[in-house]
C-alpha positions in Angstrom: -10.8 -5.1 -12.7 -13.6 -2.8 -13.3 -12.9 0.9 -14.1 -15.0 4.2 -13.8 -14.1 7.9 -13.8 -10.3 7.4 -13.1 -10.8 4.7 -10.4 -9.9 0.9 -10.9 -11.8 -1.8 -8.9 -9.2 -3.9 -7.5 -10.9 -6.5 -5.2 -13.1 -7.0 -2.2 -11.7 -6.4 1.2 -11.5 -10.1 2.2 -9.1 -10.5 -0.7 -6.5 -8.8 1.4 -5.4 -10.4 4.4 -5.9 -8.6 7.9 -2.5 -7.1 8.8 -1.2 -8.1 5.3 -0.9 -7.0 1.7 -1.8 -7.8 -1.8 0.5 -6.9 -4.7 -0.9 -5.2 -7.9 1.7 -6.0 -10.4 2.7 -3.2 -12.9 4.1 -3.8 -16.5 7.1 -1.9 -16.7 6.7 -0.2 -13.3 6.9 -0.5 -9.7 4.4 -2.8 -8.3 1.8 -1.4 -6.0 1.0 -2.8 -2.4 -2.3 -2.7 -0.9 -2.3 -2.9 2.8 -5.0 -3.7 5.0 -5.0 -2.9 8.8 -6.5 -4.4 11.8 -9.5 -1.9 11.6 -9.9 -2.8 7.9 -8.6 0.4 6.4 -7.0 -0.1 3.3 -3.7 1.9 2.1 -1.8 1.6 -1.3 1.9 2.4 -1.7 4.7 1.5 -4.1 6.0 -1.8 -3.1 9.6 -0.7 -2.7 11.2 0.7 0.3 13.0 4.0 -0.1 16.1 2.5 1.7 17.2 -0.4 -0.4 14.2 -1.3 -2.4 12.8 -4.0 -0.2 9.4 -5.4 -1.0 7.1 -3.6 1.6 4.3 -6.0 0.8 6.4 -8.7 2.4 6.8 -6.5 5.6 4.9 -6.6 9.0 1.8 -4.6 9.5 1.3 -2.8 13.0 -1.2 0.0 13.3 -1.0 2.2 10.3 2.7 1.1 9.4 4.5 -1.5 7.5 8.0 -2.7 8.6 10.6 -3.4 5.5 11.6 -7.1 5.7 15.3 -6.3 4.8 16.4 -3.6 7.2 13.5 -2.8 9.5 12.6 0.7 8.2 9.0 1.4 9.3 6.8 3.4 6.8 3.6 5.1 7.7 1.0 3.9 5.3 -1.2 7.1 5.3 1.7 9.4 4.8 4.2 7.4 2.9 7.0 8.6 5.0 9.7 6.6 6.7 9.5 7.0 10.6 12.2 8.8 12.6 15.0 8.3 12.8 15.0 7.1 9.2 14.3 9.6 6.2 12.6 8.8 2.9 9.1 8.3 1.6 7.2 6.0 -0.9 4.6 7.0 -3.5 1.1 6.8 -2.2 -2.0 5.8 -4.3 -5.7 7.0 -3.4 -7.7 4.3 -2.2 -11.4 4.4 -1.5 -14.0 1.7 -0.4 -17.5 1.2 -1.9 -19.1 -1.4 0.5 -16.7 -4.2 0.6 -15.0 -3.2 -2.8 -11.6 -1.8 -2.9 -11.0 0.8 -5.5 -7.6 2.5 -6.5 -6.8 5.7 -8.4 -3.4 6.0 -10.4 -3.8 9.6 -10.1 -1.4 11.9 -8.3 -0.9 10.7 -4.7 -3.4 11.1 -2.0 
């Protein structure tokens, strides 16, 4: 992982499966899940559903949402908010693309 000005180079886009996720393990903290949508947008959220802590990275991606594999809560990847009727949110992390490289900031949520 390369770093510059607060951003960390995580991977290239093709390292994240289309409609899937890649997990960035965090020592002593909640892992981060990077999701790739069908149109190659990338989002990063804490890999923990706000309902019962399920691993969002193992969920199904559809559009710009992911469905938790444990109890089918749907989370908006752009907002981090659970979709109605469920209520809750997950921490989001800023992501940017530089060419085909995926960069992540550990700063305050986007």
